[in-house]
N, C-alpha and C positions, 0 to 999 in steps of 0.2 A: 684715663691714665693717672691719678692719685690713686685710684684702687689698684692697681696692679703693682705701682712702688712701693706701698705701706705693705701690700702682700711678698714683696719682694725683700724687702725691708726686713722685715718680720721673721721671713725665712731663713734669712743671712745668718742672724741675731742666731736663733734659735739654733741653727746649724754647726754654727761654732760653741756654741755650749753643750751641744751634747754628741759633738765630735769627740772628745777624751773619753766618755763614756762606750761610742762605738768602738774606741781603739781597745778599749780595758776588753771586751767582751768578746772582740776577736782574738786577743791574746787569750784568754781563757778558753775558748773553744778550737784553738789553733786552726783560727781560717787565717790564715798568717801566710806569704808566697816567700820561702825559704832560700837564702841566697845559692847558686851554684854557678858553674862552669858558663852558661848561657845567660845569666844574669848582671845586671848593671850592677843591683842594690849590694849593699856590704851587710847590710843588717834584715831581718824579717821584717816585711811589709804586709799590714793587714790588708785581706782582698775586699772587707764588706765595707769600706767607707761610703758606696754608696747609701748606706742604709741611714745614715745620718740626714743626707739632702732630702731623700724620701719621707723620713718619720720627720723633719720639719715643716718640709712642704704640704705634707697632707695634715698636719696639725692645726697650722695655721691657715690653709684654705678652707677646713671643715668647722672652725671656729669663726673664721668671716662669716660665712653662711647662717650664723647662728645669731648674728648681731643685727641690733634693731637700729640701724643707722644710715649713713648713706653709703656705706662700704658694702655692707651688706644687703643692701637693697639692688645694687650693682651684681653684684653676685646671685642673687637670686633671679635676677631677670636672664641670667645666660644660666640658669641652674641643669639643665637637660645636657648641653653642649659641656658645660665645667662636670659633671657627673660621668658622660662618657668619656672623656680625658682623663677623669683621675681612675674609673676603672680599668682603660688602655695602659697608664702608666704603672697600676696596680700589678698586673698581671706581668707586664714589661720588667718592673722590678724583680716579682717571685722566680720567674726565670732567670734571670741574673744572680740571683743569689742562690739559687739551687745550684745553681753554674758554678760559682764561686766556693758554694762549699761543697760540691764534690770533686 
């Protein structure tokens, strides 16, 4: 349980750090949802906010796989399941990203 909590807290902290960069990138790429008559918001809202969560989670989980400690060992015990989960999440992320950008 401590293993998952450590990864969760690490991913959350990293997401908080990189979210402003993703917002900046969304504005640069014009990947924003502009307000109109059918929208509730009055300012442009970035559409690729999930990228910060995806990137932070992937970086932490992949880094943990290479650690030579208790947490790394726990993740290597479930490595096949973890890689299957990460591959599926990557596919879903890219489908959503393409949808947001198109």
